[in-house]
C-alpha positions in Angstrom: 22.0 -2.0 14.4 20.4 -4.4 11.9 17.8 -1.8 11.0 20.4 0.9 10.5 22.6 -1.4 8.3 19.9 -2.5 6.0 18.6 1.1 5.6 22.0 2.2 4.6 22.4 -0.1 1.6 21.6 1.0 -1.9 21.4 4.6 -0.7 22.3 6.1 -4.2 19.7 3.9 -5.9 17.0 5.1 -3.5 18.0 8.7 -4.1 17.7 8.1 -7.9 14.2 6.5 -7.4 13.1 9.6 -5.3 14.2 11.9 -8.1 12.4 9.7 -10.7 9.2 9.9 -8.6 9.6 13.7 -8.2 10.1 14.1 -12.0 6.9 12.0 -12.4 4.8 14.5 -10.5 5.0 13.3 -6.9 5.3 16.5 -4.8 4.5 15.3 -1.3 7.8 15.7 0.6 6.8 13.2 3.3 6.1 10.6 0.7 9.4 11.2 -1.1 11.2 10.9 2.2 9.5 7.6 3.0 10.8 6.2 -0.4 14.3 7.4 0.5 14.1 5.8 3.9 12.6 2.3 3.1 14.9 -0.2 1.4 12.8 -1.7 -1.4 15.5 -4.3 -2.2 14.6 -6.1 1.1 11.0 -6.6 -0.1 11.8 -8.5 -3.4 13.3 -11.9 -4.0 17.1 -12.1 -4.2 16.9 -13.0 -8.0 15.4 -9.5 -8.8 17.2 -7.4 -6.2 19.2 -5.7 -9.0 15.9 -4.2 -10.3 14.6 -3.1 -6.9 15.0 0.6 -7.6 13.6 0.6 -11.1 10.1 1.8 -11.6 8.8 -1.6 -12.4 6.5 -4.2 -10.9 8.4 -7.3 -9.7 7.3 -10.9 -8.9 7.3 -11.8 -5.2 6.0 -15.4 -5.5 2.6 -17.1 -5.2 1.6 -15.4 -8.5 1.8 -12.0 -6.8 3.8 -8.9 -7.6 5.1 -5.8 -5.8 3.7 -2.7 -7.6 5.7 -0.1 -9.4 7.1 2.5 -6.9 5.2 5.2 -8.9 1.9 3.3 -8.2 2.6 3.2 -4.4 3.6 6.9 -4.5 0.4 7.9 -6.2 -1.7 5.9 -3.6 0.2 7.5 -0.7 -0.1 10.9 -2.1 -3.9 10.5 -2.5 -4.0 9.2 1.1 -2.7 12.6 2.3 -1.1 11.2 5.5 0.1 13.6 8.1 0.9 11.1 10.9 -1.3 9.3 13.4 -4.0 8.1 11.0 -5.6 4.7 11.3 -4.9 3.0 8.0 -6.3 -0.2 6.7 -4.2 -1.9 4.0 -5.9 -4.6 1.9 -3.2 -6.8 0.5 0.1 -6.7 2.5 2.0 -8.5 -0.3 5.7 -8.1 0.3 5.2 -5.5 3.1 6.8 -2.7 1.2 3.8 -0.3 1.1 3.2 -1.3 4.7 6.7 -0.1 5.6 6.1 3.1 3.7 2.9 3.7 5.6 4.5 3.1 9.0 7.4 5.4 8.0 4.8 8.1 7.3 3.6 7.7 10.9 0.4 5.8 10.3 -1.1 3.2 12.6 -1.2 0.4 10.1 -3.6 -2.6 10.0 -2.7 -4.8 7.1 -4.5 -7.9 5.8 -3.1 -10.5 3.4 -4.9 -13.7 2.3 -1.7 -15.7 1.6 -0.2 -16.8 4.8 3.4 -17.3 3.5 3.5 -13.7 2.2 2.2 -12.3 5.4 4.9 -14.2 7.4 7.7 -12.9 5.1 6.3 -9.4 5.4 6.3 -9.6 9.2 9.9 -10.7 9.2 11.0 -7.9 7.0 9.1 -5.3 9.0 10.6 -6.5 12.2 14.1 -6.4 10.8 13.4 -2.7 10.0 12.2 -2.0 13.5 8.6 -1.7 12.3 7.3 -4.7 14.3 4.3 -2.7 15.8 2.4 -2.8 12.5 -0.7 -5.0 12.9 -0.9 -7.9 10.4 -3.6 -10.4 9.8 -4.1 -13.3 7.4 -7.7 -13.3 6.0 -10.3 -11.8 3.7 -9.2 -8.3 3.1 -12.5 -7.4 1.2 -14.3 -7.7 4.6 -12.0 -5.2 6.2 -11.1 -5.2 9.9 -14.4 -4.2 11.6 -13.1 -4.4 15.2 -10.4 -1.8 14.4 -12.7 0.5 12.4 -13.2 3.4 11.6 -10.2 4.0 9.4 -9.0 7.4 8.2 -7.5 5.8 5.1 -8.1 2.5 3.3 -5.7 1.4 0.5 -6.8 -1.6 -1.5 -4.1 -3.5 -3.5 -6.4 -5.5 -5.7 -9.2 -4.7 -8.2 -12.8 -5.1 -7.1 -16.0 -5.3 -9.3 -17.2 -2.2 -7.5 -16.2 -0.2 -4.4 -16.6 -2.9 -1.6 -19.5 -1.9 0.7 -17.9 -3.5 3.7 -14.8 -1.3 3.3 -16.8 1.8 2.7 -18.8 1.3 5.9 -15.5 1.2 7.8 -14.3 4.7 6.7 -14.2 7.4 9.3 -15.9 10.7 8.6 -13.6 12.6 6.3 -11.8 9.4 5.4 -10.3 8.4 2.1 -10.2 5.1 0.2 -8.0 4.3 -2.8 -9.3 1.3 -4.7 -8.9 -0.2 -8.2 -12.3 -1.0 -9.7 -13.3 -2.9 -12.8 -15.2 -0.8 -15.4 -16.5 -1.7 -18.9 -13.4 0.1 -20.3 -10.9 -1.5 -18.0 -9.6 -1.1 -14.4 -9.7 2.4 -13.0 -8.2 3.8 -9.8 -11.0 5.3 -7.7 -10.6 7.8 -4.8 -13.6 7.5 -2.4 -14.2 10.2 0.2 -16.5 10.0 3.2 -18.1 13.4 3.0 -20.8 15.0 5.1 -23.5 14.1 2.5 -22.3 10.5 2.3 -19.6 9.3 -0.1 -18.0 10.9 -3.2 -16.1 9.0 -5.9 -13.5 10.2 -8.3 -11.7 8.3 -11.1 -8.0 9.2 -10.7 -6.1 7.0 -13.2 -6.0 3.7 -15.1 -5.0 0.7 -13.0 -3.7 -2.8 -13.4 -4.1 -5.1 -10.4 -4.9 -8.7 -9.6 -8.5 -9.4 -8.7 -9.8 -8.9 -5.1 -10.7 -12.3 -3.8 -12.9 -12.7 -0.7 -16.4 -13.0 0.7 -16.7 -9.3 1.4 -16.7 -8.2 -2.2 -19.9 -6.7 -3.7 
């Protein structure tokens, strides 16, 4: 009952957001459905709830933000989820992207270094009936070796280079989306585990907080 009630609120706002994402070039129908299904207003502080369905980043406390919906949509489109994939999320944050991933049918393993944010995310996910998502507080740059390999890895912070520890935890055919610092600024990089090793492709500009942890390169 609780999950149904909270999903029903702000329905028109979610539909407008979906149309905005569609107009911005997001064509994956499963991704668009996930944005229609997950109530973003539950994942932001009450003071900014009125802006939850705008395409803007919003503060979530502890000097952290929830990314723009268009950024999440791009990451999820690049992930190419079809359901049943093992997904590692580095940076749980508010738990919004975690909820989107679970709605897309992924088996989600999410790591957050700030314990208070992880606890809030867990409560929100449980309220939505998504309590089976695996959450951990710790160093996301080191990954989650005991649950590897992962079909998809989504990194929510910018690294100096593609983290070797995460790359080694990719399954054959796997994909990783990671912001990386370059001399000309942050760039969003799509890494693929191909037969010959790994391929890298710069997808877009990026703007994320730094990746903090011992597992960085």
